[in-house]
C-alpha positions in Angstrom: -73.4 -67.5 38.6 -75.6 -66.4 35.7 -75.1 -66.8 31.0 -77.2 -66.0 28.4 -76.4 -62.4 26.8 -77.4 -58.9 27.5 -77.8 -56.0 25.1 -74.3 -54.0 24.8 -72.8 -56.4 27.5 -70.4 -58.7 27.5 -71.1 -61.9 29.3 -69.0 -62.3 32.8 -66.9 -66.2 32.8 -68.7 -66.0 36.2 -70.6 -63.7 38.8 -71.4 -64.6 42.6 -73.3 -62.8 44.7 -74.4 -62.5 48.0 -76.9 -60.9 50.2 -77.8 -61.6 53.7 -79.2 -59.9 56.5 -76.7 -59.4 59.3 -75.4 -57.9 62.2 -73.5 -54.5 61.9 -70.5 -56.8 63.7 -70.7 -59.4 61.8 -70.7 -56.9 58.3 -67.3 -55.5 59.8 -66.2 -58.8 60.9 -66.1 -59.9 56.8 -65.2 -57.1 55.7 -61.6 -57.5 57.5 -62.2 -60.9 55.8 -61.8 -59.6 52.5 -59.4 -56.5 53.8 -57.0 -59.7 55.2 -56.9 -61.4 52.0 -56.4 -58.4 49.6 -53.3 -57.3 51.4 -52.0 -60.9 52.8 -52.4 -62.9 50.1 -52.9 -60.5 46.7 -56.2 -62.2 45.5 -59.8 -62.7 46.7 -61.7 -66.1 47.5 -64.8 -67.2 47.3 -67.1 -70.7 47.7 -69.8 -71.0 45.4 -71.2 -74.6 45.4 -69.3 -76.0 47.0 -66.6 -75.1 44.2 -63.8 -72.5 45.8 -62.9 -69.5 43.4 -59.7 -67.9 43.9 -59.3 -64.4 42.0 -56.0 -62.8 41.5 -55.9 -58.8 42.1 -53.4 -56.6 40.9 -51.1 -54.1 42.9 -53.4 -51.5 41.2 -57.0 -51.4 41.3 -60.0 -48.3 41.1 -61.8 -48.0 44.2 -64.9 -46.3 44.3 -67.0 -45.9 47.6 -70.8 -44.4 47.3 -72.7 -44.0 50.1 -76.8 -42.6 49.8 -79.3 -41.5 51.9 -83.0 -41.7 51.5 -85.8 -40.8 53.6 -86.4 -44.3 54.0 -83.0 -46.3 53.5 -79.3 -45.4 53.1 -76.4 -47.5 51.4 -73.0 -47.9 51.1 -71.8 -49.8 48.1 -68.0 -50.4 47.7 -66.9 -51.3 44.2 -63.1 -52.7 43.2 -62.6 -53.0 39.9 -59.3 -53.9 37.7 
């Protein structure tokens, strides 16, 4: 969770970020869990410092998928906004 103000940006009420090195199969399972939450429950759940947050997701959302290939590293970013 981040606080404070940033130049020309609105402050987020809550920001959750999680980065971990995982096996490919574990990443696929996490993506399936997120997809199941969206499809079955129309929301996403996150645990932050022992508190569970549920975020309602509308029927229409913007999906951005970005793939980048470099000499030393490749990346795939998936972003949903509403």
